[in-house]
C-alpha positions as a printed NumPy array, in Angstrom:
array([[-113.192,   95.596,  -19.974],
       [-111.742,   93.515,  -22.791],
       [-108.638,   95.736,  -22.879],
       [-108.098,   95.267,  -19.131],
       [-108.303,   91.469,  -19.472],
       [-105.813,   91.46 ,  -22.349],
       [-103.478,   93.72 ,  -20.367],
       [-103.723,   91.51 ,  -17.278],
       [-103.024,   88.425,  -19.386],
       [ -99.963,   90.08 ,  -20.971],
       [ -98.605,   91.154,  -17.573],
       [ -99.124,   87.673,  -16.143],
       [ -97.364,   86.126,  -19.146],
       [ -94.38 ,   88.469,  -18.83 ],
       [ -94.091,   87.923,  -15.082],
       [ -94.152,   84.164,  -15.408],
       [ -91.377,   84.192,  -18.007],
       [ -89.214,   86.433,  -15.802],
       [ -89.763,   84.255,  -12.744],
       [ -88.894,   81.065,  -14.598],
       [ -85.707,   82.556,  -16.078],
       [ -84.402,   83.803,  -12.724],
       [ -84.558,   80.408,  -11.026],
       [ -81.019,   79.368,  -11.921],
       [ -82.024,   75.848,  -12.846],
       [ -80.681,   76.239,  -16.37 ],
       [ -77.255,   77.258,  -15.104],
       [ -77.174,   74.365,  -12.657],
       [ -78.165,   71.918,  -15.383],
       [ -75.505,   73.333,  -17.731],
       [ -72.816,   72.947,  -15.04 ],
       [ -73.96 ,   69.4  ,  -14.329],
       [ -73.797,   68.465,  -18.024],
       [ -70.34 ,   70.061,  -18.41 ],
       [ -69.05 ,   68.088,  -15.41 ],
       [ -70.565,   64.92 ,  -16.867],
       [ -68.85 ,   65.546,  -20.212],
       [ -65.485,   66.038,  -18.48 ],
       [ -65.866,   62.823,  -16.495],
       [ -66.868,   60.854,  -19.592],
       [ -63.841,   62.187,  -21.512],
       [ -61.527,   61.198,  -18.651],
       [ -63.126,   57.764,  -18.507],
       [ -62.635,   57.219,  -22.245],
       [ -58.981,   58.306,  -21.996],
       [ -58.439,   55.946,  -19.066],
       [ -60.028,   53.032,  -20.92 ],
       [ -57.908,   53.66 ,  -24.012],
       [ -54.708,   53.763,  -21.939],
       [ -55.446,   50.344,  -20.473],
       [ -53.774,   47.297,  -22.046],
       [ -56.081,   45.324,  -24.34 ],
       [ -57.489,   42.072,  -23.012],
       [ -56.424,   39.023,  -25.001],
       [ -59.032,   36.3  ,  -25.31 ],
       [ -57.839,   32.804,  -26.094],
       [ -60.386,   31.054,  -28.291],
       [ -58.786,   27.611,  -27.974],
       [ -60.193,   25.194,  -25.453],
       [ -58.013,   22.55 ,  -24.012],
       [ -59.081,   19.287,  -22.393],
       [ -58.924,   20.66 ,  -18.865],
       [ -61.305,   23.562,  -19.422],
       [ -64.952,   22.906,  -18.676],
       [ -67.965,   24.268,  -20.503],
       [ -70.256,   26.308,  -18.311]])
């Protein structure tokens, strides 16, 4: 009886691991992360190509404090 319970537990454990691996969720997540990495790299390249913003620290008489 004990051997049958251990065998049933082992079969259930193997089946659950096979079912979880065949879902395809890992591949979908990997594709999503790769697409995100590409978009972030393009965004960084676009930001670096942009002209730098010059901030004028001087305040003249006409400017108002907020």
